[in-house]
N, C-alpha and C positions, 0 to 999 in steps of 0.2 A: 793337581793338574788333571788327573785323570776324570775328575768328576765335572769338569767343565762342560764336556759334550752332552752329558745328561742335563745339565742346567740349561744349556741352550735349546736342547729338544723339548724340555719341559716348558721352557718359556715361549717357544714357537707354537707348541700345542695350545698353551693358554691363549695366545693371540690368535689363533685359528678359531678357537671356540668364541672368543669375544667378537669376532668380525660380524657374524650374523646379528648378534645382540645389539652391536652398535648401529648396524645398517636399519634394524628395526626401530631402534630409538630415534634414528634420523628420520626414517619415514613418518613415525607417528607424530614427531615434533613438527615436521612440515605441514602435515594436516592439521594438527592443532593450531598452528600459526596462520592457517588459511582462512581467516576471519574476513568477512566483507562488512561494509558499513552501508546501512541504508538510511535515507534521510527521515523517513516516517513509517508508521505502522502498516498502512495499506499497501505500499511497495513492498515492504518486508514480507507480507503474507505472499505476494506474487513470487518473490524471491524464493520463499520456503517451499514452493511446490517442486523445486528442482535442485535446491541446496540445502545442506543440513541446517535446520532451524537453530541448533545450539551454536553454530558458527556465524549467526548473523547479529550484528550489533544495530540498534536502532538509535538514531541521534535525538529525535524529539520524543519526550517521554510521554506515556499515556496521559489523557487529560489536558494536555497542552496543544495549542493550535499552531500549525506550521506557518500560518499567516503572519504572525508577529513574533515569532521565537527569537529570543536573544541568545546567541552563543555563550556557554560558559568556558572557562579555560580548560576544563576537561574535555569539552566538546572539540576544541581546537586541537588538542592533543590526539584525539581519535581520529580526526580528520587528517593530520599530518602523517599519523602511523599506518593509516589504511592504504593498502595497495589498489584495492577495487572498491569503488563507491557507486551506489545507485542513488539517484536523486531526482526531484521533479522537474527541475529546470528553474531558471531566474525568475518566471512569473509567479511562481508560488513560494519559492525559497531564494530570495535575492541575496540573503546572508551567506550563502554558499557560492554565489557567483564568482567572487574575486579568488577563492581557493581553487576552483575549477579552471580559471584562466591561468593560475600560477602552477598548475600541475605539471610535472615532468613526464617524460615518456615512460617512466617506470610505473606510473599511475595509470589506473583506467577509471574513467568516469563515465558512466552511463547515464545520459540526459535523457529522461522520459519524454519530455516536451519536444526535444529536437527529433527523437525517434519518431513520434507521433506526426510531426511535421512532415518527416520524410516519407511516411506512409500516407500522407494526405488526408488526415482524418482529425486534424487538430481544429478545434472551433474557438470559442471565446472562454470557455470554462477551463481554468488551470487545474482543476482536479483531475488529472488525466488518469490517475490509477482507477477509475471507474469505467474506462473503456475496455470492454472485453477483447476487442482486436488487439489493443495495445498490450494488454496483460499476456495474451498468448505469445506475442513477439518478444517482451521481457523475459518470460519463462524460457523461452528458446536461447536466448542470449546468456542468462544466468546459468543455463545447464552447461555451457562451455566453460564456465568459471569452477565447476565442481572440483574439489581438491583431489578426488581419489578414483571416481568412476563416472565418467562422462558418458559412457553407453547406458548405464543405469539412468543417469539425469535425463537423458534424451528420451528414454522409455517413459520416465515421470512427466516429461513434457507432453508427450503425445497423450498420455492418460489425462493430464490437467486440461488440455485442449478439448479432449472428447467430453469430459464432464463440464466444462464451461459452456461449450456449445449446446450441450443438452439442457442446461439450466436456463440459457438465454430462450430456448424453444418452449420449455415448460412454463417459465415465467410469462411469455406471451401469450399463452393458452390460459393461464391462471387469470391474468389481468385483462383479457379481452372482453369479458362481460362488464367490467367497470371502468374501461379506459375512456369513456366519455363523461365520467364524473370528474369535476374539477377539483384541484386541490392546491395548496400553498406549501412551500417548503420555507425552512428558516432562511437559508441563503442559498445561492446558485452554486450547487456542488455536485449535482446529481445527473447533469445533462446528458451525458454519454450512456449511462446506465438506462435512462429512461427512454432514450432514443433507441437503444438496442431492444427494449422490450415492448416498444410501441406506445408508450404513455407520454403525456406532456402536461407538465404543471402549469397552472394559470399564471402563477407568479411566485415570487420570493420576497420576504420581508425585507431582506437587504441583499445586494449583490456581493457584499464583503462584510464580515463580521464587525470590522473596524469602522464602519460607516453606518451610522444610525440613519433610518429613512425618515424623511421629512413629514411634516404634518398633513400635507396633500396626498402624499403617497399612503399614509396610514388611514386617511379618510377614504380614499379611493378603495382600498382593500375592505375597509369595514362595509362599504355599500355593496361590495361584491358578495360579501357574507350575508348581508341582510336580504339580498335579492336572489339567495339560494343558488347562485353560481357556483358555490364552493361547498364541498360536503365534507373536506378533510383538511386539517392543519397539522403539519409535521414539525416538531421542534428537533433540538440537537442537545445532547447532554453537557456539551462543553460550555454553552451559553445560557445566560439567565432567561427564565420563561416570561419574565416580565412584559417584554415586548408583545409576545403572543397573547398574553392575558389582557393587554390593553386593546388589541384588536378584536378578540373574540368577544370578551367582556359579557358573558352571560348567554350569548347566542347559542343554540343547540347544534353545535359543529363537533364532529368526531375529532378526536386528536390522537397522534400517535408520536413516536419518537424514532429518528433515524440518527445513526451515528457515522458520518462520513470518514472517520478516523479508525473505525474498527477497534475501539478502546477494550472491548471485552474478548477479543479473539487472541488465541495463541498460536505460535508459529508451528503449524502443522501442513502437510502437503495438501490438504482439503480445506484449509482454513478459509482461503479466499473465496472459493465457490460457496461454502457455508455462509459466509458474511453477506454476499450478494443474495443468497436465498433468503436470508432473514430480512433484507431490505424490500425484497418482493413481498414477502408474508406480512410484514408490518404494513406496507402500502395497500395491499389487498384488504386486510381487516379494518383499516380506516376507511377505505372507499366504500366498502360494501355496506 
């Protein structure tokens, strides 16, 4: 019986030592579980500017278009498990609309299109992630989702804003000498970025990759190429170049490739700005 106080003291001492460790485990577990789901790669690049890239899950895999993506059972599981989701909106990703409507108050869905509409800058192009203004606003919102250091995330947001605004200014200056040169893109996906940097494509082979252009449209574009109205044609890695080959068909037209889905990018704080810089560089080389 005399040994009981010692055992009680020993037990209490062990419990005291274990409490900080348990608290640390709890904190690390909560941070580890603070994953967010982003519908596509370009939006994920924006999120990564202010949120840990290793804690971002992307729904649509690289090499697949969000235009006609079909959800897999594992995707549905990710959607139901995620507490915070960033998506493009129903214009681009209709397959997520019903999940957004069914969301409870515990879930947070950030709709990029609705946000852009609230800002008064939404046009007809559903590829909203190519708007610098929207990207800056999204990065600010995502900074408030940061699992451990919101203050640092807001500093990252300010740095992201500075870098992006600088890129817009630099891109305008770079493209100014060639902005009068006409060019075609594969499909209407770059309106917001082209508007921001002061260039305008003459046309797109198709408004949507699912809709093939008719014979009259192809003939009209072919005539524009013959009349030297167009000096550059830009394809995309996700789609067959056969359509562009049909239109160009031996004419001396510069060609380049733009990826509106940022397939080769990785989730870093600077990846979004670097991706847009690459678009500017590709366009300049093709136009000059």
